[in-house]
DOBA-614728 format. One record per residue: residue in one letter; x, y, z of N, C-alpha, C, O, CB in turn. Coordinates in steps of 0.2 Angstrom, whole numbers, padded with zeros to 4 digits, always signed. Glycine has a CB too. Layout:
N
AXYZXYZXYZXYZXYZ...
//
This chain:
207
M+0190+0705+0177+0196+0705+0175+0198+0696+0177+0199+0695+0183+0200+0713+0178N+0199+0690+0172+0202+0684+0174+0207+0684+0176+0212+0686+0175+0202+0681+0170N+0204+0678+0181+0208+0678+0188+0210+0671+0189+0206+0667+0188+0203+0679+0192A+0216+0669+0192+0219+0662+0193+0220+0661+0200+0222+0666+0204+0226+0661+0188L+0219+0656+0202+0224+0655+0210+0229+0650+0208+0228+0645+0205+0219+0651+0218L+0235+0652+0211+0242+0649+0209+0244+0648+0218+0244+0652+0223+0248+0655+0203L+0245+0640+0218+0247+0636+0224+0253+0636+0223+0255+0632+0218+0243+0630+0226V+0258+0639+0226+0267+0636+0226+0269+0632+0232+0267+0633+0238+0272+0643+0228D+0274+0625+0228+0275+0619+0232+0271+0620+0238+0272+0624+0243+0282+0618+0234L+0266+0616+0238+0262+0617+0243+0263+0606+0245+0259+0601+0244+0251+0622+0239Q+0271+0605+0247+0273+0597+0245+0276+0596+0251+0280+0601+0254+0278+0594+0238N+0275+0591+0253+0275+0585+0260+0284+0588+0263+0285+0590+0269+0275+0571+0256D+0290+0588+0257+0293+0591+0261+0295+0599+0262+0301+0600+0264+0297+0587+0261F+0292+0602+0261+0289+0609+0265+0285+0610+0271+0283+0616+0274+0284+0612+0261C+0283+0603+0273+0277+0603+0275+0279+0598+0285+0285+0597+0285+0270+0599+0268F+0276+0597+0289+0279+0594+0295+0284+0585+0294+0283+0579+0291+0270+0594+0301N+0289+0588+0297+0291+0580+0297+0294+0580+0288+0295+0574+0286+0284+0574+0299G+0294+0586+0285+0300+0585+0279+0305+0586+0280+0308+0587+0285+0299+0588+0274A+0308+0587+0273+0318+0587+0273+0319+0593+0274+0322+0595+0278+0324+0585+0266L+0315+0599+0270+0314+0606+0272+0308+0609+0275+0304+0614+0272+0315+0609+0266A+0307+0606+0280+0300+0609+0283+0301+0617+0285+0305+0620+0289+0300+0605+0290V+0296+0620+0283+0293+0627+0283+0289+0627+0290+0283+0624+0290+0287+0628+0275P+0291+0630+0296+0288+0630+0302+0281+0634+0303+0281+0640+0303+0292+0633+0306E+0273+0630+0303+0271+0631+0305+0266+0629+0297+0260+0629+0296+0273+0636+0309G+0271+0626+0292+0269+0625+0285+0263+0621+0283+0259+0624+0278+0273+0621+0283D+0262+0616+0286+0255+0614+0285+0250+0619+0284+0247+0619+0279+0252+0612+0290E+0249+0623+0290+0244+0628+0292+0241+0630+0285+0235+0630+0283+0248+0635+0297V+0245+0632+0281+0243+0633+0275+0238+0631+0269+0236+0633+0264+0246+0634+0273I+0237+0624+0274+0235+0619+0267+0227+0621+0268+0224+0622+0262+0237+0609+0268K+0224+0621+0275+0217+0623+0275+0216+0628+0273+0211+0628+0269+0214+0624+0279V+0220+0635+0273+0219+0640+0269+0219+0637+0262+0214+0635+0260+0224+0646+0270A+0224+0636+0259+0224+0633+0253+0216+0630+0249+0212+0633+0245+0228+0627+0253N+0217+0624+0254+0207+0621+0253+0202+0626+0254+0196+0623+0252+0204+0613+0259Q+0201+0631+0257+0198+0635+0256+0196+0639+0251+0191+0640+0248+0199+0637+0258A+0204+0641+0249+0205+0646+0242+0202+0643+0235+0200+0647+0231+0212+0647+0241I+0204+0634+0234+0203+0632+0229+0193+0631+0231+0192+0625+0229+0208+0625+0229H+0190+0633+0232+0183+0633+0236+0182+0637+0232+0178+0636+0227+0182+0636+0245N+0185+0645+0233+0182+0650+0231+0182+0650+0224+0179+0653+0219+0186+0655+0235F+0187+0646+0223+0188+0649+0214+0186+0645+0212+0183+0648+0207+0194+0649+0209R+0184+0637+0212+0179+0633+0211+0172+0635+0210+0169+0633+0205+0179+0629+0215R+0169+0640+0214+0162+0641+0213+0162+0649+0207+0157+0651+0205+0159+0643+0222R+0169+0650+0206+0168+0657+0201+0169+0653+0196+0169+0656+0190+0173+0664+0201N+0171+0647+0197+0174+0643+0190+0181+0647+0184+0182+0648+0178+0166+0641+0186Q+0185+0649+0191+0192+0652+0190+0197+0644+0190+0195+0639+0193+0195+0660+0197P+0201+0646+0186+0208+0641+0186+0211+0641+0191+0212+0647+0194+0213+0644+0180I+0214+0634+0195+0218+0633+0200+0223+0628+0198+0222+0622+0196+0213+0631+0205I+0229+0632+0200+0235+0630+0197+0242+0628+0203+0240+0628+0209+0236+0637+0193A+0248+0627+0201+0252+0624+0205+0255+0624+0203+0256+0625+0197+0251+0619+0207S+0260+0624+0208+0270+0624+0206+0273+0618+0210+0272+0618+0217+0275+0633+0211L+0276+0615+0207+0282+0608+0211+0288+0610+0212+0292+0612+0207+0283+0601+0206D+0290+0610+0217+0299+0608+0217+0300+0601+0211+0296+0596+0210+0302+0604+0229W+0305+0601+0209+0306+0594+0206+0312+0594+0204+0314+0594+0199+0301+0592+0200H+0317+0593+0210+0323+0591+0206+0327+0586+0207+0328+0582+0211+0327+0594+0206P+0330+0586+0200+0337+0579+0200+0341+0577+0207+0346+0580+0209+0344+0581+0195A+0338+0570+0210+0345+0571+0216+0350+0574+0214+0353+0577+0219+0349+0566+0217N+0353+0575+0209+0361+0579+0211+0362+0584+0210+0367+0587+0209+0367+0577+0208H+0355+0588+0210+0356+0595+0210+0361+0598+0218+0362+0596+0223+0347+0600+0209K+0364+0604+0212+0369+0607+0216+0368+0612+0221+0372+0616+0223+0374+0609+0212S+0358+0613+0222+0358+0617+0226+0359+0613+0233+0362+0615+0238+0351+0621+0225F+0357+0606+0233+0360+0602+0239+0366+0603+0243+0371+0599+0242+0362+0596+0237A+0366+0607+0248+0374+0605+0250+0376+0600+0250+0382+0601+0251+0376+0605+0256V+0375+0594+0250+0379+0589+0250+0383+0588+0244+0389+0586+0245+0375+0584+0251N+0378+0589+0238+0381+0588+0230+0386+0594+0231+0391+0593+0228+0374+0589+0224S+0386+0600+0233+0390+0604+0232+0397+0606+0237+0400+0612+0237+0386+0608+0232G+0399+0600+0243+0401+0602+0246+0402+0608+0252+0407+0611+0253+0404+0600+0244T+0396+0609+0254+0394+0616+0256+0389+0613+0263+0388+0607+0264+0390+0621+0249Q+0387+0618+0268+0383+0619+0273+0375+0622+0272+0372+0627+0271+0387+0623+0277V+0373+0615+0274+0364+0618+0273+0363+0624+0280+0364+0624+0286+0357+0610+0274G+0361+0631+0273+0361+0637+0278+0364+0644+0276+0362+0649+0276+0364+0634+0284E+0371+0642+0274+0376+0644+0270+0374+0647+0261+0372+0644+0256+0380+0638+0271S+0377+0654+0261+0375+0657+0257+0383+0654+0253+0389+0653+0256+0372+0667+0259G+0382+0654+0245+0386+0657+0242+0385+0658+0234+0381+0662+0231+0391+0653+0243I+0390+0655+0229+0390+0656+0221+0389+0649+0219+0393+0645+0220+0396+0659+0217L+0382+0647+0215+0380+0642+0211+0380+0645+0204+0378+0651+0203+0372+0639+0213N+0381+0642+0200+0384+0644+0191+0379+0651+0193+0373+0652+0193+0381+0638+0182E+0386+0657+0195+0385+0664+0194+0380+0668+0196+0380+0674+0196+0384+0665+0189L+0375+0663+0200+0370+0666+0204+0372+0665+0212+0375+0661+0214+0364+0663+0202P+0369+0671+0216+0369+0667+0222+0365+0664+0224+0359+0664+0222+0370+0670+0225Q+0368+0659+0229+0363+0653+0232+0363+0652+0239+0369+0653+0241+0364+0647+0229V+0359+0649+0242+0358+0646+0247+0359+0640+0247+0357+0636+0242+0353+0647+0248W+0362+0637+0252+0363+0628+0251+0356+0625+0255+0355+0627+0261+0373+0624+0256W+0354+0621+0253+0347+0617+0252+0350+0610+0256+0356+0607+0255+0343+0615+0242P+0346+0608+0262+0344+0599+0264+0344+0596+0255+0342+0599+0250+0333+0598+0270V+0346+0589+0255+0341+0586+0250+0332+0589+0249+0331+0593+0254+0339+0577+0254H+0328+0590+0246+0326+0590+0246+0318+0590+0240+0320+0593+0234+0329+0592+0249C+0313+0589+0240+0309+0591+0234+0311+0585+0227+0310+0588+0221+0311+0598+0233V+0313+0579+0228+0318+0576+0222+0313+0572+0219+0309+0568+0222+0325+0571+0224E+0313+0574+0211+0307+0571+0208+0303+0564+0208+0307+0560+0210+0309+0572+0202K+0299+0561+0208+0294+0556+0210+0295+0554+0219+0292+0549+0221+0294+0549+0205T+0299+0558+0222+0298+0555+0227+0293+0557+0233+0289+0562+0231+0305+0555+0228Q+0292+0555+0239+0285+0555+0242+0282+0562+0247+0277+0565+0249+0285+0547+0247G+0293+0564+0245+0293+0572+0250+0290+0577+0243+0286+0582+0245+0303+0574+0253A+0293+0578+0236+0291+0582+0231+0283+0580+0230+0282+0580+0224+0297+0580+0224M+0279+0578+0232+0272+0573+0232+0266+0584+0235+0268+0588+0239+0272+0562+0241L+0261+0583+0231+0257+0587+0235+0255+0584+0241+0256+0578+0242+0251+0589+0232H+0254+0588+0246+0254+0587+0256+0247+0583+0252+0244+0584+0247+0252+0596+0264Q+0246+0577+0256+0239+0573+0257+0233+0577+0258+0228+0575+0254+0239+0569+0262Q+0233+0580+0261+0227+0584+0261+0224+0590+0257+0218+0592+0256+0229+0586+0265L+0229+0592+0256+0228+0596+0249+0222+0591+0245+0223+0585+0244+0237+0596+0244E+0216+0596+0242+0210+0597+0237+0215+0596+0229+0213+0600+0224+0207+0606+0238K+0219+0591+0228+0223+0594+0222+0219+0587+0217+0223+0585+0213+0234+0594+0223E+0214+0585+0217+0209+0584+0211+0208+0591+0208+0209+0591+0202+0200+0580+0214Y+0207+0597+0212+0202+0602+0208+0209+0604+0203+0209+0606+0197+0197+0610+0215I+0215+0604+0206+0221+0608+0202+0220+0607+0194+0222+0602+0191+0229+0605+0203N+0218+0611+0191+0218+0611+0185+0224+0611+0181+0223+0608+0175+0216+0616+0184K+0231+0613+0182+0238+0610+0180+0244+0613+0183+0245+0618+0186+0239+0611+0174L+0249+0608+0181+0252+0608+0187+0260+0611+0182+0262+0609+0176+0252+0598+0191F+0264+0615+0186+0270+0617+0183+0276+0613+0189+0274+0611+0194+0271+0626+0182V+0284+0612+0185+0285+0609+0189+0294+0614+0188+0295+0617+0183+0283+0599+0187K+0300+0616+0193+0302+0618+0192+0308+0616+0196+0307+0611+0199+0298+0622+0192G+0316+0619+0197+0320+0617+0198+0324+0611+0196+0327+0608+0201+0320+0619+0202C+0323+0608+0189+0321+0602+0185+0332+0605+0182+0333+0600+0179+0310+0602+0177D+0335+0608+0182+0341+0608+0181+0346+0607+0186+0345+0610+0191+0341+0614+0178C+0349+0603+0185+0354+0601+0192+0360+0608+0193+0363+0608+0198+0359+0592+0189D+0360+0613+0188+0366+0615+0189+0361+0623+0191+0364+0628+0193+0371+0615+0181V+0356+0622+0191+0352+0632+0195+0347+0630+0196+0344+0625+0194+0351+0640+0189D+0346+0634+0202+0340+0637+0206+0334+0636+0204+0334+0636+0198+0341+0643+0208S+0329+0636+0207+0323+0639+0202+0319+0639+0207+0319+0634+0211+0319+0635+0194Y+0316+0646+0210+0312+0647+0217+0305+0651+0214+0300+0651+0217+0316+0653+0224S+0306+0655+0208+0300+0656+0202+0296+0650+0202+0298+0645+0205+0303+0656+0195A+0291+0650+0200+0286+0647+0196+0285+0647+0191+0282+0643+0187+0281+0648+0197F+0289+0654+0188+0290+0657+0179+0299+0655+0176+0300+0651+0171+0289+0669+0180F+0301+0657+0179+0310+0654+0177+0312+0652+0183+0310+0652+0188+0317+0659+0175D+0318+0649+0178+0326+0646+0185+0329+0656+0186+0328+0661+0182+0337+0637+0179N+0333+0654+0192+0335+0659+0192+0338+0663+0188+0338+0669+0189+0337+0658+0194G+0341+0661+0184+0345+0664+0179+0341+0669+0174+0343+0673+0170+0349+0658+0175K+0333+0667+0176+0332+0668+0171+0333+0667+0162+0330+0670+0158+0334+0671+0174Q+0336+0662+0161+0335+0658+0156+0332+0653+0153+0333+0651+0147+0339+0657+0156N+0327+0650+0158+0322+0643+0157+0314+0647+0158+0313+0652+0162+0325+0636+0164S+0311+0644+0155+0304+0645+0157+0299+0639+0157+0298+0635+0152+0300+0650+0152T+0296+0638+0164+0293+0633+0167+0285+0632+0160+0281+0628+0157+0291+0635+0177G+0287+0636+0160+0278+0636+0155+0272+0642+0156+0268+0645+0152+0273+0629+0157L+0273+0642+0161+0267+0644+0167+0264+0652+0163+0258+0655+0164+0271+0644+0176N+0269+0655+0161+0267+0663+0155+0263+0660+0151+0257+0662+0150+0273+0667+0151E+0267+0656+0146+0262+0656+0143+0256+0651+0140+0253+0651+0135+0264+0657+0140W+0256+0648+0147+0249+0644+0148+0243+0651+0149+0239+0654+0146+0249+0638+0157L+0246+0653+0157+0241+0659+0158+0239+0665+0153+0234+0668+0154+0244+0664+0163S+0244+0665+0148+0242+0669+0143+0237+0666+0139+0233+0670+0138+0248+0671+0139G+0238+0658+0135+0234+0656+0133+0226+0656+0134+0221+0656+0130+0237+0652+0134Q+0227+0657+0143+0218+0657+0146+0219+0664+0146+0216+0664+0152+0215+0652+0154K+0220+0670+0146+0217+0675+0145+0218+0677+0154+0215+0682+0157+0209+0673+0141I+0221+0673+0156+0222+0678+0164+0226+0682+0164+0231+0683+0161+0226+0674+0169E+0223+0688+0169+0225+0696+0172+0228+0696+0178+0233+0698+0180+0218+0700+0172R+0222+0693+0180+0226+0694+0189+0226+0686+0191+0223+0682+0188+0219+0700+0195L+0231+0684+0199+0233+0681+0201+0233+0682+0208+0236+0687+0211+0237+0679+0197T+0230+0675+0210+0230+0675+0218+0236+0669+0221+0235+0663+0219+0221+0674+0221I+0240+0670+0227+0245+0668+0225+0247+0667+0233+0249+0671+0237+0249+0671+0218L+0245+0660+0234+0248+0657+0243+0254+0652+0241+0256+0651+0235+0241+0651+0249G+0257+0649+0247+0261+0643+0247+0265+0644+0252+0264+0646+0258+0264+0642+0240L+0272+0638+0248+0278+0642+0253+0285+0641+0249+0285+0637+0245+0279+0638+0260A+0290+0646+0250+0290+0649+0257+0289+0657+0256+0293+0661+0253+0296+0647+0260T+0285+0659+0260+0285+0666+0259+0290+0669+0253+0289+0670+0247+0286+0670+0265D+0298+0669+0261+0303+0671+0260+0307+0671+0254+0311+0676+0254+0304+0670+0263Y+0306+0666+0250+0309+0661+0242+0306+0660+0236+0308+0663+0231+0308+0654+0244C+0301+0656+0236+0297+0654+0229+0292+0658+0231+0294+0663+0227+0295+0646+0228V+0286+0661+0235+0282+0665+0235+0283+0672+0233+0279+0676+0230+0279+0664+0239K+0292+0675+0237+0293+0681+0233+0295+0679+0225+0292+0680+0220+0300+0686+0238Y+0297+0678+0226+0301+0676+0216+0295+0675+0211+0294+0679+0206+0307+0666+0215T+0290+0670+0214+0285+0669+0210+0281+0677+0210+0280+0679+0204+0281+0662+0213V+0278+0680+0215+0275+0687+0214+0279+0692+0212+0277+0697+0213+0271+0689+0220L+0286+0692+0210+0288+0698+0209+0290+0698+0203+0292+0704+0201+0293+0699+0213D+0291+0691+0197+0290+0689+0191+0283+0691+0189+0282+0695+0184+0292+0682+0192G+0278+0687+0193+0272+0690+0189+0270+0696+0188+0268+0698+0183+0267+0689+0193L+0272+0701+0194+0271+0707+0193+0276+0712+0187+0274+0717+0184+0271+0711+0201R+0283+0708+0186+0285+0712+0178+0283+0710+0175+0283+0713+0170+0291+0714+0176L+0281+0703+0174+0276+0698+0169+0268+0703+0164+0265+0701+0159+0271+0691+0176G+0269+0710+0171+0264+0714+0169+0254+0711+0174+0249+0714+0173+0265+0712+0159Y+0255+0705+0176+0250+0702+0179+0248+0708+0186+0253+0710+0189+0251+0693+0181A+0243+0709+0188+0240+0711+0195+0239+0705+0197+0236+0700+0195+0234+0715+0196V+0244+0707+0204+0243+0700+0210+0241+0701+0214+0242+0707+0215+0249+0696+0213D+0238+0697+0220+0235+0697+0225+0239+0692+0230+0239+0686+0230+0231+0696+0222V+0241+0695+0234+0246+0687+0240+0242+0687+0244+0241+0692+0248+0255+0686+0244V+0238+0678+0245+0235+0677+0251+0240+0677+0258+0243+0671+0258+0231+0670+0250I+0242+0683+0264+0246+0683+0267+0245+0677+0274+0249+0677+0278+0245+0689+0268D+0238+0672+0273+0238+0670+0279+0238+0660+0276+0236+0655+0279+0230+0675+0283G+0240+0660+0271+0240+0656+0266+0248+0653+0262+0251+0649+0259+0235+0660+0260C+0251+0660+0267+0259+0658+0265+0262+0659+0272+0259+0662+0277+0263+0663+0258R+0268+0655+0272+0273+0653+0278+0280+0653+0276+0281+0651+0271+0272+0645+0281G+0286+0656+0280+0292+0658+0277+0296+0653+0282+0294+0649+0286+0294+0666+0277V+0305+0655+0279+0307+0650+0280+0311+0653+0288+0313+0650+0294+0312+0648+0273N+0311+0659+0286+0317+0663+0293+0320+0662+0292+0320+0657+0296+0319+0664+0300L+0327+0663+0288+0335+0659+0291+0334+0667+0294+0330+0666+0298+0345+0657+0285R+0336+0672+0293+0336+0677+0297+0329+0679+0300+0325+0677+0296+0339+0683+0294P+0327+0682+0306+0321+0680+0308+0316+0684+0304+0311+0681+0303+0320+0681+0314D+0317+0692+0300+0310+0694+0297+0311+0694+0290+0310+0699+0287+0308+0701+0300D+0313+0689+0288+0313+0688+0282+0306+0688+0280+0303+0693+0278+0317+0681+0280S+0304+0682+0281+0295+0684+0278+0293+0693+0278+0291+0696+0273+0290+0680+0285N+0293+0695+0284+0290+0702+0284+0294+0706+0279+0291+0710+0275+0290+0706+0290N+0299+0706+0280+0304+0710+0273+0302+0707+0265+0302+0711+0260+0314+0707+0275A+0301+0701+0265+0299+0700+0258+0291+0702+0255+0288+0704+0250+0302+0693+0256L+0288+0700+0262+0280+0703+0259+0281+0712+0257+0279+0715+0252+0271+0702+0268L+0286+0714+0262+0286+0725+0261+0288+0723+0253+0284+0724+0248+0295+0733+0268E+0293+0720+0251+0294+0720+0245+0290+0720+0240+0289+0724+0236+0298+0717+0245M+0285+0714+0241+0280+0712+0234+0275+0719+0235+0272+0721+0230+0275+0702+0236Q+0275+0722+0242+0271+0726+0242+0272+0731+0239+0268+0734+0236+0269+0726+0247A+0277+0733+0240+0282+0739+0237+0283+0740+0229+0285+0745+0225+0289+0736+0240E+0282+0730+0227+0283+0731+0218+0276+0732+0215+0276+0732+0209+0286+0723+0213G+0269+0734+0221+0262+0732+0217+0259+0727+0218+0254+0727+0215+0262+0731+0211A+0260+0721+0224+0257+0717+0224+0252+0720+0230+0253+0724+0233+0262+0712+0224R+0244+0716+0232+0240+0718+0235+0243+0712+0242+0246+0707+0241+0233+0718+0232L+0240+0714+0249+0244+0708+0253+0235+0709+0256+0233+0715+0258+0254+0709+0260L+0231+0702+0255+0225+0703+0256+0226+0695+0261+0231+0691+0260+0219+0705+0249K+0221+0695+0266+0218+0687+0268+0214+0685+0264+0212+0688+0259+0214+0685+0276L+0213+0675+0268+0206+0675+0263+0200+0676+0262+0196+0676+0258+0205+0672+0262E+0200+0678+0268+0191+0683+0267+0190+0688+0265+0185+0691+0264+0187+0686+0272E+0197+0690+0263+0196+0698+0256+0197+0694+0249+0197+0698+0245+0203+0706+0256I+0197+0690+0248+0198+0687+0241+0193+0685+0238+0193+0682+0232+0202+0683+0240
//
């Protein structure tokens, strides 16, 4: 079965001192680098997603007159209001400097429409627009995805669920994920939901 490694949002703003730093987010980078070497040895594709927001994105609390961490509705969809993060072409949106990004074969950007957020690496939250990831994977005849990244309870979860619904077999590298945890159990519940939908939860040594 043709397999690809998908690195979700390993960007500066989600790591230490970032605008939306995920607790222990930096620890994922070393796991990602080990996974990259594993996939390179097998000559399998390595791809990554990037949050890539315009500065006027309405998911940013400051642009919508809301408070960071609160929930509401944006463009008729449930929305968490976030601090300004991963603004396109800024340092915060760049891949982490310690990530061995020279081995990434393809990048996919998301969250580019200021009116709708995009957690999944496949589609925006309204499922109206594709990032091109599914089309690219189909062209490469990929059948299985090995996924890790930030954050477990948002972009990783929605990417995994969309991947499963599109028919891919999905492995989640649990030691390569960390969560925001606006509520203490969010990441654990996200992993359970992914598993219930058919994902395999594995450690790096098992892939």
